N, C-alpha and C positions, 0 to 999 in steps of 0.2 A: 512189779511194779503191775497197779491196775488202775482205770476210773472206774471208782463206784457208782460215780452219778454225773449227769451232765443237765446242764439247765440253759436255755437258750432264752433271748428276751429281741426281736426284732432282728435278729438274726436270718441273712437269708429267707427264705418262704418260710420259717418259725414266727409268730407271734409270740409265744411262749410255748417253751417245753420243758417237762419235767421228764425225765428218763434213768431210771438206774438200768446199771451195768453190772460184772462180777467180771469175777476170772473166766479164762477158759474160751472157747470161738463164741461172739455174736456174729449173726449172722444178718445183715440189714436188707429187707426184700422190698422190693419194689419195681414199680414200671419204672422206665426212665423219665426223666423229668420231675419226679417225684419229693426229690430232698434226700436221695440216700446220700450221696456226695455231701451234701451240706451238713451233715452229721459230723462225718469224720472229716470235713475239713475245720470244723469250730475244736476238734480236740488236737488236728493238728497246730492248729493256731494259739493255742493255750501252750503247746511246746515250744514252736519257733516263731511265735508273734507276726508269721506270715503265712499268705495260703498258696498251695502248690499249684491255685488254679489261676491267679490275676496276681499284677501285680502291685496294686495297691489296695485299700481298706475300703473304697468306695462303695465297689458292688456287694460286701457282707452285709451292708445294712441295708434292712426290709425297704421296700420302695414306701415313699411317706413318712418314716420314721427319721430321725433326727441320730440316732446313735444306738450300736446294739451290744448287748452285754451278756457277755459269755461266763460262767463257772461251770468249774470240773471239781468237784471231790476225789481227790487221789488217795491209793494206797502202795505205799512205798514201806519192804520188809516190816510190816507190822504197824506203821504208824502213817497218819492219816495227815493230807492237806488239804488247804481249800485255795484254789485260784481264782481270782476274777480280774475278769478285764473289759473295760468299757472302752468301744471303741466308737470315733468319734470322727469320721472324714474330715478333712479341713483343721482339725484343733490335735495337740496332745492326747494320746490315747491316755489312759490311765489303768493303773495295777492295784489290788490286792492279794497281800498273800495271808492265807489266816486271820483274814478280816482286820487287817492292817494294813495301812497304805503303803507302799514302797516308793523311794523317791523317782524310778524312772520303771518304765515297763519291761525295760530289759534282765532287771535284779530280779523276775522271776524263772529266768532263764534257767533250768537245771533239773526244775523242780518235777515236771515231766518229759518224758525223754519216750520219743514215737519213732519207727523207722517205715516210711510209706513207698509202696510198691503201687503205680497208677500206671496207666496206658499211656502217657506222657516221657515215661521212664524209657521208651525206645530212641529219645532223643539222646539221650547220653552218649549213644554210640553212632546212631545216624547224624547230630544236629551238628550245631558250631560248638565251639569252644567253651561258650559262657556258658553252656546248662554242665558242662563238666569241672570247671570252676568253682559252678553253684553249689554242685556235689560234695565237693571237696569241702568248701568255707561251710555250706550248711553241717556237715558232720563234724567238722571240727569245732563250730560253736556249742554242740550238744554234747561232745566229749570234754570241751574248756570251755563253759559259759562265757569267760573274760574274753572270749578272742571278739565277740559281740560288738566291745568296746572297740578294738581294735580296726575290723571291718570301717566301723563307722566312721573312725579317724579316716583312715585312707581314702575313704569315698569323700567325704571333706576338704580333705589337701589336695586330693586328684581335682576335682571339682574346681576350687580355687586356682591351683595350677595352669589348669587347662583354659579357663576364662584370662589370666596372664598371660598366657600365650598367645593368646587371640589379640590380645589388644598389644602386647609389646611386639609382635611379630608386624601389626599393620604400623605400630610406628617405626621401627627398624626401614620397614620398605620408603617411608616419608623422609627418611633422613633424620629423624628426633628421635632414636629410639635408644635407652637404656636397661639394658637387660639385665642389670646386676642385681636388681630385685627377685630375680628368680635363685640365684645361689641361696638365700634364707627358706624358698621352697623346696628344691632340690634338696636339701639337706633333711626338712623335715619328711618328705615323700621317700625317701633314703631309709631315714631309721623305722617310719611306722611300713614301710611296704618289706623290708627286712625280717622284721617281726614276721608279717603277715606271709612272708616266704619260707622263713624258717619251721612256721607251725604245718605248714602244708608240706614241707619235705618230711619234718620229722610223722604226723600222720600217714603219708607214703609208706614210709619204711615198716609201720605197725600194719597196715593194710592187704600188702602184699600178698602174704602170707593163707590171711583167712577169705582175699578175693580168689587165688587159685585153689582154695580147695573148697569154695563156694561153689565155683563156676562147674568143678568136676562134679559136684552134686546137681545139679541140674542138667548139666548133658551128657552126663552119664560116659565122660573119657574124653571128646571130642575135641580134643589138643588143649593145648597151654594160654591159660588169660595172661597176660602180663603189663604194670603198669610202670610207663616212663614219664616224669616231668620233662616237658619242652618249656624252652625259657630260651629268649634272645641274649640273657647274661653269658659270656663269655663262659664262666666256670661252671656253667651248666645246661651250655647248649648244646653241646653231644650226648650229653643224657647220663654220661658213666658217675658223676656225683648221684645221680637220682635212682641208679641201679641197686638191684639188693647188691649188697657188699660191697658200695662205694661209700668212700668216708663224706659224709654232708659237710658242705659248707659251715663255718660258723655264722652268727649274725652279724658280726663285724664284717666279716668277707663277703658276706651278703651288701653290706650298707655299703660298702668300697665297691662293691663291683655296680651295684649301680648309681653310685654317683659317677663313677669313669664313663657310664653308658650313657647317663643324660649329657654327658660334655661333650662326649662324642656323636651325638645326636641332636644338639641344639641348633645347630642350622637348620637341619630338615624339621623340627619341633616346630622353631619359629616361621617357617615358613607356610607348614601345612596348619600348625595351631592346634595340634593336639597330642597328646602327651605318647611317644612312640615305646617308653620303654615302664616295663615295670609288670607286678601279678597280674595287674587288670587285660595284657594280652597273652599270657601264657595258656596252658594248654596239657592239659591229660590226656597222653596216648595210652591207645588202648589198642593190644599187640596180640593176636590169635593167631598160633602156630606159624608165629613168625611172618604175620602179614599184620598192615592194617587192619583192626575190626572196621572200620569207616572206612565202608569202599567195596570190601572184602569179602564181612561175614553176609549169610543170605540171612532171612529172614528170622528163620527158628533160631540160628546161632545171634543172630543182633538179642533177640528177645532173652535167652542164655547169657547172654552177657551183662546186658542190664538186670537181669536176676541176681546175678552174679553178684553187683557191685552191691546192691540194696541187701542181701544175704551176709555179704562180707561186713556191712556199717552192722547189721544187727550182730553178728556173732564179735565186733568189738567191742560195741558199747556193752554186750551180758559178759566178756571177759572181766572189762572196767569198772564194773559196779558186783562181781562178783560177792564181796563181803559184806556189804554192805543193802544188797537189792538183786538177789541172788534170782529173780525172777525176769529180768531183764527189761529194757522198753518193747512199749505195748507196738505191736505189730498189726499195723493198717493196710490192708490187702484192698486199695477200692477198683472194683469192673475190672481187676486184673486177670482174673481167670476166662471173662469172654474173648481175650484175645489169645489166647495161649494154645495149644494142639492139645489133646489128651495125656501124651504122656508128660510133658511139664505141668500139667495141674498137677498130677498125682508125685512128680517131685519136688515141686514147690510144697505142696501140701504136706508131704512128709516131713520137710526138714523144718518146719515151722510149727510142726502140731504141738509142740513140747513147751511154747511160750508162754508164758503166764497168762497173757491177756492176746487176742486173735480179733481184729476187728474188720469184719468180709462188707462189700457192696456187691450185689448181685440183683440185677435182674431177672433171672430164670433160677431158681434156687437149684436146678438138677446141675448146673455148671460149677458150682461148688463143689469140690470130691466129700467123698465119704469119711476120708479123715477127718475132714472139720466139719463133720455134720453127725457124730456120732455122739455116743455118752455123755453129757454134759454142756453139751453143744444149746445155745441159745436161739431166738430169730426172734426178729424187730420187724413190725409190717410198716408201711413207711405208705403215706398216701398225704398231699400234697396237706403241708402244715401240721402235719402228725406224727408221730413215732408210736407204735403200739407194740410190747412185748407181746407176744404167741404164747397160748396157754403151752 
């Protein structure tokens, strides 16, 4: 898979842009603040309908414009596809696939698959659980686009149940409350939550081997990286069912477990006005050499762990699509080489060099290892508002 052409209208710093791309490595070179990351962010938006830099769509639209348009022409397994997205903050975005409107923007998910490496990845190791949950869920949607609907439904029910907990809690404290209506929302949250949990656990089972191998590739044997899913549910609490060789609970077992946990926590939830049980409170625990990576890993080890997680995503997606898309997902390396020491730069370059398309941003061309600057590599010079392929 590769992006053959990118077109932007009023996206970030670009009033209008037409840029031909192709297989192999393309490096976007320019001073900081010139718009290199805007280009790969736009490509990532086509793949995920989100930005790795901001949570909302507002900043994506050029100042003074009402909307932005991103078009990407893709080649996958010899077939071409055109994805068009119209981004309008405050209103519903619109999408077209091969010039035909789709009912919902998320219907284009899966057309382009990307794996992004960025300086923010260090937060996967050192940051809060929400970043690690997002790593799992974003990879889930990339593998199985239907999970986008599950995530959306879960977030909606979670918001509604949280609002009800707040209002019902206040009513109970005043002696006027009837909390039986919560039973309906408990059932909904448990049903959708069990589906999301089962999907995360299935992904984790598939991810362990690629993660271990990818970490070894970038660290050159500095310990073993292991993944464990941490949840407050009794059947998952000790991590046994989420470790390699453990038996994964069924969806029905997870649903019943969530219902039981919500019933047990109902008094505390009403007092605090917040949902204390569910996938939104879980964590992916990263263990390096038997110790938690968070708090124990050095800066360099933390980078190896973060790179291992992203490389494992790439290898998993590559294996998933081997038959219909032997080139695998597009790899995006956004200013990541500037963050790495020389050894990790070279090792990362070695393991990604064979990808069908690698898109790199760099302020300094020499930051990009020679393995990605050799024959067949391309360079795009970026200056505010323009991006031109070098001769």
